[in-house]
C-alpha positions in Angstrom: 0.2 -0.1 0.1 1.5 3.3 -0.7 2.1 6.0 2.1 0.3 8.9 2.0 2.5 12.0 2.0 1.3 15.3 3.4 2.4 18.3 1.7 4.5 20.9 3.6 3.5 24.5 4.1 4.8 26.6 1.6 6.9 29.7 2.4 4.7 32.8 2.2 5.4 34.8 -1.4 6.2 38.2 -1.3 3.3 40.5 -0.3 2.2 37.9 2.3 2.8 38.3 6.2 3.8 35.2 8.2 1.0 34.2 10.8 1.9 36.3 14.1 3.8 34.1 16.8 1.9 34.2 20.0 5.3 33.5 22.0 6.8 36.7 20.6 3.6 38.6 21.1 3.8 37.3 24.7 7.6 38.5 24.9 6.5 42.1 23.6 3.6 43.0 25.7 3.5 41.0 29.0 -0.1 40.0 29.4 -1.2 41.4 33.0 -1.8 38.9 35.9 -5.3 38.4 36.9 -6.6 40.6 39.5 -4.8 43.7 37.9 -5.4 46.6 35.7 -4.1 48.3 32.5 -4.8 52.0 32.2 -3.4 53.3 29.0 -2.7 57.3 29.0 -2.1 59.3 26.4 2.1 60.2 26.2 1.3 64.1 26.1 0.0 63.5 29.7 2.8 61.8 31.3 4.7 63.8 33.5 8.4 62.8 34.6 9.7 63.7 38.2 13.3 64.6 37.7 16.4 63.5 39.2 17.5 65.0 42.2 20.1 67.2 41.0 18.0 68.7 38.3 15.4 69.3 41.0 18.0 71.4 42.8 18.8 73.3 39.8 15.3 74.0 38.8 14.5 75.5 42.4 17.3 77.4 42.0 16.3 79.0 38.7 13.0 79.4 39.9 14.4 81.4 43.0 16.4 84.2 40.2 13.0 84.3 38.2 10.8 85.4 41.3 13.7 87.7 42.6 14.2 89.1 39.1 10.4 89.9 39.1 10.0 91.4 42.4 12.9 93.5 41.3 11.1 95.0 38.0 8.0 95.3 40.3 9.7 97.8 42.8 11.6 99.7 39.7 8.2 99.9 38.0 6.4 101.0 40.9 9.3 103.8 41.7 9.0 105.2 38.2 4.9 105.4 38.6 5.5 107.6 41.8 8.4 109.7 40.0 6.1 110.1 36.9 2.9 110.9 39.1 4.6 113.5 41.5 6.4 115.3 38.3 2.6 115.0 36.7 1.0 116.6 39.9 3.8 119.5 40.4 3.5 120.4 36.6 -0.5 120.8 36.9 0.0 122.6 40.2 2.4 125.0 38.2 0.4 125.6 35.6 -2.6 126.4 38.0 -0.4 128.8 40.0 0.4 130.4 36.2 -2.5 130.8 35.0 -4.3 132.0 38.3 -1.9 134.1 39.5 0.0 135.2 36.5 3.3 135.7 38.1 5.6 138.6 36.7 9.6 138.9 38.3 10.3 141.4 40.3 12.9 144.1 39.0 15.7 145.8 40.5 18.0 148.4 40.2 20.5 150.7 41.6 19.2 154.4 42.2 21.7 156.4 44.2 25.4 155.3 45.6 27.4 157.7 47.9 30.8 156.7 48.7 33.3 157.5 52.0 36.5 156.5 53.4 38.5 156.1 50.0 42.3 158.2 50.5 44.5 157.0 47.6 47.1 159.4 48.3 48.1 156.8 51.3 49.0 153.6 51.4 47.5 152.8 54.8 44.9 150.7 55.0 41.0 151.7 53.9 37.8 151.8 55.7 35.3 152.5 52.6 31.6 153.1 52.9 28.5 152.8 50.6 25.3 154.3 51.3 23.5 152.1 48.5 20.0 153.0 47.7 18.1 150.0 45.9 14.7 150.2 44.3 12.5 146.9 44.0 9.5 146.6 42.1 6.7 144.5 42.3 4.6 144.5 39.3 2.3 141.1 40.4 -1.4 141.8 41.0 -1.7 138.8 43.0 1.7 138.3 44.7 3.4 139.8 47.7 6.7 139.2 49.1 8.2 139.0 52.1 12.0 139.9 52.8 13.3 138.0 55.6 16.3 138.3 57.5 19.8 136.8 56.5 20.1 139.1 53.6 23.9 140.1 52.3 25.3 142.8 50.1 28.5 143.2 49.0 30.7 145.6 46.6 33.6 144.6 44.5 36.5 146.8 43.0 37.4 144.2 40.3 38.1 141.0 42.8 38.4 142.6 45.8 35.9 142.6 48.2 35.7 146.0 49.8 32.1 146.3 51.6 30.0 143.9 53.7 26.3 144.7 54.9 22.2 143.4 54.9 19.2 144.3 53.8 16.3 145.3 55.8 13.6 142.8 56.6 9.8 144.2 55.1 7.0 142.9 53.3 6.5 144.3 49.9 2.6 144.5 48.6 1.6 143.7 45.2 1.9 146.4 42.7 4.3 148.3 44.7 8.0 149.9 44.3 10.1 150.3 47.4 13.1 152.2 47.4 15.4 150.9 50.7 18.7 152.5 51.8 21.5 150.3 53.5 24.9 151.0 54.4 27.5 148.5 53.5 31.3 149.0 55.3 34.4 147.6 55.0 37.5 148.1 57.3 41.1 147.4 57.3 41.3 146.7 53.3 44.7 146.9 51.9 44.9 147.6 48.2 47.8 147.2 46.3 50.3 149.9 44.5 48.4 148.4 41.3 44.6 148.7 43.0 45.4 152.3 44.0 47.2 153.3 40.6 43.9 151.9 39.1 41.7 153.6 41.1 43.0 156.5 40.6 42.9 156.7 37.0 39.5 155.5 36.9 38.7 158.4 39.1 40.6 160.8 36.8 38.4 159.4 33.9 35.3 159.8 35.8 34.5 156.1 35.5 35.3 153.9 38.3 33.5 150.8 38.2 32.3 148.2 41.1 30.5 145.6 41.2 27.3 145.2 43.7 26.1 141.5 44.8 22.8 141.2 46.9 21.3 138.0 48.2 18.1 138.2 49.8 15.9 135.0 51.1 12.1 136.0 50.6 9.3 134.2 50.6 6.2 134.3 48.5 2.7 135.4 49.6 0.0 133.7 46.9 -3.5 134.8 48.1 -3.0 133.3 51.7 -0.5 131.1 51.3 3.3 131.4 51.9 5.9 129.7 50.2 9.4 128.2 51.5 12.4 130.6 51.7 13.4 131.4 48.0 16.8 133.3 47.6 16.6 136.5 45.2 19.8 136.9 43.6 21.2 140.5 42.1 24.1 141.4 40.3 24.6 144.7 39.3 27.6 146.6 38.0 27.5 150.2 38.4 29.9 153.1 37.3 30.7 156.1 39.5 32.1 159.4 38.1 34.2 159.7 41.7 34.9 158.5 45.1 33.1 160.9 47.1 29.6 161.2 49.0 28.4 163.6 46.0 29.5 160.2 43.5 26.6 159.7 40.4 25.8 156.8 38.9 27.3 157.1 35.2 26.0 153.4 34.2 24.4 150.6 35.6 23.3 146.9 35.0 21.6 144.5 37.0 21.2 140.7 36.5 18.0 138.9 38.5 18.3 135.0 39.3 16.6 132.9 42.0 17.5 129.8 43.9 14.3 127.8 44.8 15.7 125.5 47.4 
């Protein structure tokens, strides 16, 4: 009797895939034990815990970012405060200007009487200047308080000859005040060059002097008085002679203010 021959499995042709091997499948994806559960989570929702060294670094960087943000907030608050104060000051200045319409006071020297100059002797001088100052307040709504602590100085070239002070008084609105002050010097020694220069100037009838006036004042705006403001006046005057009957040949005054 002839034996029956069973055909072998023919190899897969191209394009066909071999049947899956259960053993390999079980090796790649282990089958969970009975009583356990498998939970599938999307990959983008998986959070990994960093290793300790990375965790310390992350904490350090987080602190640096926090300190920087705090500094930025402080700087922003400071700048905002400064800008707010500047804006408030600008608004207040505008209101004062449009309400009171302030004008600068005007100062000049009306008269000078000179004593104590003996140019024929080399002994120290004791000069004295009786100065009449004109102060004009042209404002309709602003008064000026002239406080104590003023100073008046007279110079010939760079040499300080005399010192004095102004009286304290209140100047009302739209007012012209003439006040006379005596400034004196003592023990003033002139060099031979300065004596010769003064003599030549007197012969020509043009003796130049510089008068510097500094006065602390308070401005009255309605019922409000400001803080002390320093008025600075520098007058260049020229007289014809060094006697009590001297006359002013020319004068030029500059005015300035120190607000603080």
